[in-house]
C-alpha positions in Angstrom: 21.3 34.6 -18.6 17.7 34.9 -17.5 16.0 32.9 -14.9 13.1 31.3 -16.8 16.2 29.8 -19.2 18.3 28.6 -16.3 15.3 26.2 -14.9 13.8 25.8 -18.1 17.2 23.8 -19.1 16.9 21.8 -15.6 13.8 19.8 -15.9 11.5 22.2 -17.6 10.9 24.2 -14.2 10.4 28.3 -14.7 10.9 30.5 -12.2 7.6 32.4 -11.8 4.2 31.5 -12.5 3.4 27.4 -12.4 2.0 25.5 -15.6 -0.9 24.5 -13.4 -2.9 22.4 -16.2 -1.0 19.5 -18.1 -4.0 17.5 -19.4 -3.6 16.2 -22.9 0.1 16.5 -22.4 2.0 12.9 -23.8 4.6 11.4 -21.6 7.0 8.4 -21.8 8.2 7.4 -18.3 11.7 5.6 -17.7 12.5 3.0 -15.2 15.3 1.1 -14.1 15.1 -2.1 -12.5 12.3 -3.9 -11.4 10.1 -1.4 -9.8 6.9 -1.0 -10.3 5.6 2.5 -11.7 1.9 1.8 -11.2 1.6 4.4 -8.8 3.7 7.0 -10.9 1.6 6.0 -13.7 -1.8 6.7 -11.6 -0.3 10.2 -10.8 -0.1 11.4 -14.5 -3.7 9.8 -15.3 -4.6 11.9 -12.5 -2.7 15.1 -13.9 -4.8 14.0 -17.6 -1.4 13.3 -18.7 -1.4 10.4 -21.5 1.7 8.1 -20.9 2.8 6.6 -24.0 4.8 4.0 -23.4 6.9 2.3 -20.3 10.7 2.3 -21.1 12.5 -0.5 -19.0 16.3 -0.9 -18.4 17.9 -3.5 -16.0 20.3 -3.1 -13.9 20.8 0.0 -11.2 20.4 3.2 -11.6 22.8 5.0 -13.0 24.1 7.7 -10.5 24.3 10.3 -13.5 21.8 9.6 -16.5 19.6 7.0 -14.7 19.6 5.1 -17.7 22.5 3.9 -19.0 24.2 6.6 -21.6 23.1 4.2 -24.4 19.7 3.5 -23.6 19.7 7.7 -23.1 20.7 8.2 -26.3 18.5 6.0 -28.0 15.4 7.6 -26.2 16.2 10.9 -27.0 16.5 10.0 -30.2 13.5 8.9 -31.1 11.7 11.3 -28.9 13.6 14.1 -31.5 12.7 12.3 -34.4 10.1 10.3 -34.3 8.7 9.0 -37.4 5.2 9.9 -38.2 2.3 7.2 -37.0 4.5 6.1 -34.2 3.3 6.2 -30.5 5.3 8.6 -29.7 4.7 11.3 -31.6 3.8 14.6 -30.1 5.8 13.2 -26.6 6.7 16.7 -24.4 7.7 15.4 -21.7 9.7 12.3 -20.0 9.2 11.1 -16.5 11.8 9.6 -14.3 10.5 6.5 -11.9 13.2 7.8 -9.5 13.4 10.4 -6.9 16.2 12.1 -8.8 19.4 14.1 -7.5 20.1 17.5 -9.1 22.6 16.1 -11.3 20.4 13.2 -12.8 17.7 16.0 -13.6 20.3 18.2 -15.5 22.0 15.5 -17.2 18.9 13.6 -18.6 17.2 16.6 -19.7 20.0 18.0 -21.2 20.7 14.2 -23.1 16.5 14.0 -24.3 16.2 18.0 -24.9 12.4 18.2 -23.2 11.2 18.3 -20.6 12.0 16.4 -17.3 9.8 15.5 -14.2 11.3 12.7 -11.5 8.7 11.6 -9.0 9.1 14.1 -6.8 8.1 16.9 -9.3 5.4 15.2 -10.4 3.5 15.2 -7.4 4.9 18.8 -7.0 3.2 20.1 -10.2 0.3 17.4 -9.4 -0.4 19.8 -5.6 -0.1 22.9 -7.8 -2.5 21.7 -9.8 -4.7 20.9 -6.6 -4.2 23.8 -4.6 -7.2 25.6 -4.3 -6.5 27.5 -0.7 -4.1 30.2 0.2 -2.4 27.7 2.8 -2.5 25.1 0.5 -1.2 27.6 -3.0 1.7 29.0 0.0 2.8 25.1 0.9 3.0 23.8 -2.5 4.7 27.1 -3.3 7.2 26.6 -0.7 7.9 22.8 -1.4 8.5 23.7 -5.1 11.4 26.6 -5.0 13.0 24.6 -2.3 13.1 22.1 -5.2 14.4 24.5 -8.0 17.0 25.7 -5.8 18.7 22.5 -5.6 18.6 22.2 -9.3 19.7 25.7 -9.7 22.6 24.9 -7.2 23.9 21.9 -9.8 23.7 24.2 -12.7 25.4 26.8 -11.3 28.0 24.5 -10.6 28.6 22.5 -13.4 28.2 26.3 -15.6 31.1 27.6 -13.2 33.4 24.5 -13.2 33.1 24.2 -17.3 31.2 20.8 -16.8 28.2 22.9 -18.5 29.2 24.9 -21.3 27.4 28.7 -22.1 27.7 30.4 -19.6 30.2 31.9 -17.2 31.3 35.4 -15.9 28.5 37.7 -16.0 25.9 34.9 -16.6 27.6 32.8 -13.4 26.0 36.1 -11.6 23.1 36.6 -13.2 22.6 32.9 -11.7 23.8 33.3 -8.2 20.9 36.4 -7.8 18.1 34.3 -9.4 18.9 31.7 -6.5 19.2 34.3 -3.7 16.0 35.8 -4.9 14.4 32.1 -4.5 16.1 32.0 -1.0 14.3 35.2 -0.4 11.1 34.3 -1.5 10.8 30.7 0.9 12.2 33.0 3.7 9.1 34.9 2.9 6.7 32.4 2.4 7.6 30.0 5.6 7.4 33.4 7.6 3.8 33.8 6.2 3.2 29.7 7.0 4.6 30.1 10.4 2.1 33.0 11.2 -0.9 30.7 9.3 0.5 27.9 11.7 0.3 29.8 15.2 -3.4 30.9 14.5 -3.9 27.0 13.7 -2.6 26.1 16.6 -4.5 29.4 18.9 -7.9 28.3 17.4 -7.3 24.3 19.0 -6.2 25.2 22.5 -9.8 27.6 21.9 -11.4 24.1 20.8 -10.1 22.5 23.6 -10.8 24.8 26.3 -14.6 24.9 25.1 -14.7 20.9 26.0 -14.8 19.9 21.5 -12.7 16.8 21.4 -10.6 15.9 17.6 -10.7 13.4 15.8 -8.0 13.1 12.7 -8.2 11.4 9.9 -4.8 10.5 8.1 -3.7 7.9 5.6 -2.2 7.3 2.2 -3.7 9.3 -0.6 -7.1 8.2 -2.1 -7.8 6.0 0.9 -11.6 7.3 1.3 -10.3 9.8 4.0 -13.0 12.6 2.5 -16.0 10.1 1.8 -15.3 9.2 5.8 -15.1 12.6 6.4 -18.3 13.5 4.4 -20.1 10.7 6.0 -19.5 11.2 9.6 -20.0 15.2 9.3 -22.2 15.9 7.0 -20.3 18.2 5.3 -19.6 18.6 1.9 -16.0 18.7 1.2 -14.2 17.0 -2.4 -14.7 13.4 -2.9 -12.8 12.2 -5.7 -11.4 9.0 -7.1 -8.1 10.7 -7.7 -4.6 10.9 -6.0 -4.1 14.2 -3.9 -7.6 15.5 -4.3 -7.7 17.4 -0.5 -3.9 19.3 0.0 -5.6 21.4 3.0 -7.4 20.7 6.2 -10.8 20.8 6.3 -12.7 20.7 9.9 -16.2 19.8 10.5 -18.3 18.4 13.5 -19.5 15.0 13.3 -23.6 14.9 13.3 -23.5 12.2 16.0 -22.0 14.6 18.5 -21.3 19.1 17.8 -18.9 18.5 20.7 -16.6 16.3 18.4 -14.4 17.5 15.7 -13.7 16.5 12.8 -9.7 16.6 10.6 -9.2 15.5 6.9 -5.9 16.7 5.4 -3.3 15.7 2.8 -2.5 12.0 2.2 0.5 10.3 2.8 2.7 8.2 -0.3 5.4 6.8 -0.1 9.4 7.9 -1.0 8.1 11.5 -0.7 11.5 13.1 0.5 10.9 14.8 4.0 11.8 18.2 3.5 8.6 18.0 0.7 6.7 17.0 3.1 8.0 19.4 5.5 6.0 22.2 3.7 2.8 20.6 4.7 3.7 20.3 8.6 0.8 22.7 9.9 -1.8 21.2 7.9 -0.5 17.7 8.7 -0.2 18.6 12.4 -4.4 19.6 12.4 -5.0 16.1 11.9 -2.2 14.7 13.9 -2.4 16.9 17.4 -5.9 15.5 18.2 -7.9 13.3 20.8 -8.7 10.5 19.0 -6.6 9.3 15.1 -8.6 7.7 12.5 -6.0 5.7 10.1 -7.7 5.2 6.9 -6.7 2.4 4.4 -8.5 0.8 1.4 -9.4 -2.5 2.1 -9.6 -3.4 -1.6 -6.1 -2.8 -2.4 -3.9 -6.2 -3.1 -2.9 -7.3 0.3 1.2 -6.2 -0.7 -0.2 -2.5 -1.2 -2.7 -2.8 1.9 0.9 -3.7 3.9 3.0 -1.2 1.8 0.6 1.9 2.6 -0.1 1.3 6.0 3.6 1.2 7.0 4.3 4.4 5.1 1.7 6.0 6.8 2.8 5.2 10.1 5.9 5.9 9.4 5.2 9.5 8.7 2.9 9.3 11.5 5.6 8.5 13.9 7.7 10.7 12.6 6.0 13.7 13.3 4.7 12.2 16.7 8.4 11.7 18.3 7.3 10.1 21.9 3.7 11.8 22.0 1.6 9.1 22.7 -2.1 9.1 20.9 -5.0 6.7 20.6 -5.4 5.1 17.4 -8.5 3.6 16.0 -7.5 1.4 12.2 -10.4 2.1 9.8 -10.4 0.2 6.7 -13.1 1.5 4.2 -14.3 0.8 0.4 -15.2 -2.7 1.7 -18.4 -2.8 -0.7 -15.7 -3.4 -2.8 -14.9 -6.3 -1.2 -15.5 -10.2 -0.8 -14.8 -12.0 2.5 -11.6 -13.8 1.6 -10.4 -10.4 0.7 -11.2 -8.7 3.9 -9.8 -11.7 6.1 -6.8 -10.9 4.1 -6.8 -7.4 4.6 -7.5 -8.3 8.2 -4.4 -9.9 8.6 -2.3 -7.3 6.9 -3.2 -5.2 9.6 -2.5 -7.5 12.3 0.9 -9.0 10.6 1.9 -5.1 11.3 1.5 -5.4 15.2 -1.5 -3.0 14.7 -5.5 -3.6 17.0 -7.8 -4.8 15.5 -9.6 -2.8 12.0 -13.5 -1.6 11.8 -14.3 -2.5 8.3 -16.9 0.0 6.3 -18.0 1.8 3.7 -19.1 5.2 3.2 -20.8 4.5 -0.1 -23.2 1.8 1.2 -22.9 2.9 4.9 -21.7 -0.8 6.3 -20.0 -0.6 9.2 -20.5 3.6 10.1 -22.9 2.8 13.4 -20.2 0.7 14.9 -17.2 3.6 14.2 -19.5 6.2 15.3 -19.8 3.9 18.2 -16.2 3.4 18.3 -15.3 6.8 18.1 -17.7 8.7 21.1 -16.3 5.4 23.5 -12.7 6.6 22.8 -13.5 9.8 23.0 -16.4 10.2 26.3 -16.7 6.3 27.6 -19.3 4.3 27.4 -22.9 5.3 27.5 -24.9 5.2 30.8 -28.1 6.2 31.6 -28.1 8.6 34.9 -31.1 9.4 37.0 -31.1 13.6 37.8 -33.8 13.2 41.2 -36.3 16.0 42.0 -35.4 17.3 45.4 -33.4 20.0 47.6 -31.5 22.4 46.0 -30.9 23.3 42.2 -34.3 22.0 39.9 -34.4 19.1 37.9 -34.0 21.4 34.4 -30.5 23.5 36.3 -29.0 19.4 37.1 -30.0 19.1 33.5 -27.9 21.9 32.1 -25.0 21.2 34.0 -24.7 17.6 32.8 -25.5 19.0 29.2 -22.3 21.1 29.8 -19.7 18.1 29.7 -21.7 15.0 28.6 -22.9 13.7 25.2 -26.7 13.7 25.7 -28.0 10.8 23.0 -31.5 10.5 24.8 -33.5 11.5 27.2 -36.9 10.7 29.4 -39.2 11.7 32.2 -39.9 9.6 35.0 -42.6 11.0 37.2 -40.6 14.3 38.8 -37.3 12.4 37.7 -35.4 12.7 34.3 -33.6 9.8 33.1 -30.5 10.8 30.6 -28.4 8.7 28.3 -25.1 10.0 28.2 -21.4 9.4 27.5 -19.3 11.5 30.0 -15.7 11.4 31.2 -15.2 9.5 34.3 -13.7 12.5 36.2 -17.0 15.3 35.4 -19.0 13.0 36.3 -17.6 12.3 39.5 -17.3 16.0 39.8 -20.8 16.5 39.6 -21.5 13.5 42.0 -20.1 15.2 44.8 -20.9 18.7 44.2 -25.1 17.5 44.1 -24.8 13.9 46.2 -27.1 11.7 45.4 -29.4 14.2 43.1 -27.6 12.6 40.1 -27.4 8.5 40.2 -26.6 6.2 38.1 -30.4 4.5 36.8 -31.7 0.9 37.2 -35.2 0.4 35.1 
């Protein structure tokens, strides 16, 4: 029993190189109950998949086949014998609007006779298409192999217990070998990713020792994080109106302060199993292990969607921080798409969740960006103050200025006779140390 054959019968998954381009495929979505499939439809659209129809059945999810067996047989008959001119003509993919169990995936795929993805497999295929760096490809590969492994175990279980005809004896042994090979590959990839995570952690420690501060960006997918990152850092990054355009970490310096580093990373999404997101632990750590976190949300979302997406983001962040205390600024983006009434409703959602008052910005129009930059610098370095470096005994004024620039963000400079007045943001402890060392040579300036 070839590994490819085993996995092809389990929702169309293949062992080895995975297809990355699904543009032009035609699909049908199966929904049970009153669930809203709009997010799944958006995910499919992002991949270029044409969803031609949504089939909905009332009631709770069937533990074996998601839809009831009778309704599923109707779908199978239409998929396999679609008449000429019917909208389902050319459908080669069925999407289940659930995080299906391995048993549900295998059973549904067997009945329908076409490739079947649940919500997790749709996301993994999207991740696979968007992964560009070695780090991202490794993370996606681990997540896919872990998912494939659970389905393969279900196939082996069914075949060895007689639930599924066609294999046994040597075939079951072959499936076991494939399963063992999957396990070995996962472990090898995890070791590679662990080395990468250690290197990332060491770079963070070096940045901290150099006095740099880090601002992380987190939030629901497509909330506008990458656009905000580009507006704050001036660094060119991929900015697209699509889900999960960013899978790896991008670090850049804040234009307003080279001492402040910005870290943008993968977005969150509702109901993604923790074991799937776990593969991206190193990438998330780059943004969450920071001095200040910007939790970004799309202000143009309807209030109920904003509440759901913020709640999901908070749950994922708190689950990874454990007891660690982190400074957080709530940033509502894309305000250029909203009227005043909608912004008030969005602010109400944020406050109802017990979060601090949000900052409203638009990376597109620039609205609110100066206020956001000021808020970031104030949180990291305190408010701006004017310090006068007084000419006198001891180190020359240029030497005092150099010492202050080592620990402070200088926003302005002017000369006052032999003295120099600097407008700075500086940590209180650093300023107190310099004042203790140089006495009255450093004083608050009063015009």
